[in-house]
C-alpha positions in Angstrom: 17.5 -69.8 19.5 15.8 -72.7 17.7 16.6 -73.4 14.1 12.9 -74.0 13.1 9.7 -72.3 14.1 7.3 -74.1 16.3 4.0 -75.7 15.1 2.0 -72.9 16.8 4.0 -70.2 15.0 3.7 -72.0 11.7 -0.1 -72.2 12.2 -0.3 -68.5 13.0 1.7 -67.6 9.9 -0.3 -70.0 7.7 -3.5 -68.4 9.0 -2.2 -64.9 8.1 -0.2 -65.5 4.9 -1.0 -69.0 3.7 1.1 -72.2 3.5 4.4 -72.1 5.3 7.3 -74.1 3.8 9.8 -75.3 6.4 13.3 -74.9 5.3 16.1 -76.3 7.5 18.9 -74.0 8.6 21.7 -73.8 6.0 19.5 -74.5 3.0 18.5 -71.7 0.7 15.0 -72.8 -0.4 15.9 -72.4 -4.1 15.8 -75.3 -6.5 18.9 -77.4 -6.9 21.6 -76.3 -9.4 22.4 -78.7 -12.2 25.8 -79.1 -14.0 25.4 -78.4 -17.7 29.0 -79.3 -18.6 30.5 -75.9 -18.1 28.8 -74.4 -15.0 26.2 -75.0 -12.3 22.9 -73.5 -13.5 19.2 -73.7 -12.7 17.2 -75.9 -15.0 14.9 -74.1 -17.4 11.6 -75.1 -15.7 12.8 -74.4 -12.1 14.8 -71.2 -12.7 13.8 -68.7 -10.0 15.5 -65.9 -11.9 13.4 -66.4 -15.0 11.6 -63.2 -15.9 13.3 -61.1 -13.2 14.1 -58.3 -15.7 10.5 -57.7 -16.7 9.3 -57.8 -13.1 11.9 -55.3 -12.1 11.3 -52.8 -14.9 7.6 -52.6 -14.5 6.9 -54.8 -17.6 5.3 -53.7 -20.8 2.2 -51.9 -19.7 4.2 -49.2 -17.7 6.5 -48.5 -20.7 3.6 -48.0 -23.1 1.8 -45.7 -20.7 5.0 -43.6 -20.2 5.5 -43.4 -24.0 1.9 -42.3 -24.4 2.4 -39.5 -21.8 5.5 -38.3 -23.6 3.7 -38.3 -27.0 0.8 -36.3 -25.5 3.2 -33.8 -23.9 5.1 -33.3 -27.1 1.8 -32.7 -29.0 0.7 -30.2 -26.3 4.1 -28.4 -26.7 3.7 -28.3 -30.5 0.1 -26.9 -30.3 1.2 -24.2 -27.9 4.2 -23.2 -30.0 1.9 -23.0 -33.1 -0.5 -20.8 -31.2 2.4 -18.4 -30.4 2.8 -19.1 -26.7 6.1 -17.9 -25.0 8.3 -20.3 -22.9 7.1 -18.6 -19.7 3.4 -19.1 -20.6 4.0 -22.7 -21.5 5.8 -23.4 -18.2 3.1 -21.7 -16.2 0.3 -23.6 -17.9 1.9 -27.0 -17.6 3.3 -26.5 -14.1 7.0 -27.1 -15.1 10.1 -25.0 -14.5 11.1 -22.7 -17.3 14.4 -24.6 -17.8 12.5 -27.9 -18.2 10.3 -26.4 -20.9 13.3 -25.0 -22.7 15.1 -28.4 -22.6 11.9 -30.2 -23.8 11.4 -27.7 -26.7 15.0 -28.1 -27.7 14.7 -32.0 -27.5 11.5 -31.9 -29.7 13.0 -29.4 -32.2 10.3 -26.8 -31.4 10.7 -23.0 -30.9 8.4 -20.9 -28.7 7.4 -17.3 -29.5 9.8 -14.6 -28.2 8.4 -12.4 -25.5 7.7 -8.8 -26.6 10.9 -6.7 -26.3 10.7 -3.8 -23.9 11.9 -0.4 -25.3 15.4 0.6 -24.2 15.5 2.6 -21.0 16.1 6.3 -21.4 19.2 7.7 -19.8 18.6 9.6 -16.6 18.6 13.3 -16.8 21.2 14.9 -14.4 19.7 18.4 -14.5 23.3 19.7 -14.2 23.8 18.2 -10.7 26.6 15.9 -11.9 28.5 18.8 -13.4 28.0 20.9 -10.3 29.2 18.1 -8.0 32.2 17.5 -10.2 33.1 21.2 -10.1 32.7 21.3 -6.3 34.9 18.2 -5.9 37.6 19.7 -8.1 37.5 22.9 -6.2 37.9 21.0 -2.9 40.9 19.2 -4.4 42.6 22.5 -5.3 41.8 23.9 -1.9 43.2 20.7 -0.2 46.4 21.0 -2.3 46.8 24.6 -1.0 46.1 23.6 2.6 48.5 20.7 2.3 51.3 23.1 1.3 50.4 25.2 4.3 50.7 22.1 6.5 47.1 22.0 7.9 45.7 18.7 9.3 42.5 17.1 7.9 40.2 18.5 10.5 41.6 22.0 10.0 41.2 21.6 6.2 37.5 20.5 6.7 36.9 23.6 8.8 38.6 25.9 6.4 36.9 24.4 3.3 33.4 24.3 5.0 32.9 20.5 4.3 32.8 17.3 6.3 35.9 15.5 7.6 35.5 12.7 5.1 35.1 15.1 2.1 38.2 16.9 3.1 40.1 13.6 3.6 39.0 12.4 0.1 40.1 15.7 -1.4 43.4 15.6 0.3 44.1 12.0 -1.0 43.2 13.1 -4.5 45.5 16.1 -4.2 48.3 13.8 -3.1 47.7 11.3 -5.9 47.3 13.9 -8.7 50.4 15.8 -7.5 
């Protein structure tokens, strides 16, 4: 593979991109370093790294735009909080997640209105069914205790008590546990 490009290739690149500087193989193309007494450095006028920080960060204009956006957003949050908006309403109107809005409000020292509290739920009415089921279960346990002493199996207990196999089995286990 040749070290340099041909004249035809250089002309094609120059037509597309502009002037082509030929750099021999093994040379960087950067200006020469100079000894300043302590280290090799680029001279001030030929320093290729000069200004690299501002180019990389997007320079001044981008930072000012970003700060303006943050200020405008903070002002919008402040107005919404003063108008009594809740966190969910602010998040929906601005298109952010609820967690992001909460974090932003905390950062800016703002508090949103609390959502209206719902009345506590009323306990469910049992209509006496719980008491009836409890009494039936206790009756099954007593019957299972008597059938265990008689030596009946679980299917025989279920048939004698008039319940399912699983109800009889549960009653038998409770009877054994409770003694």
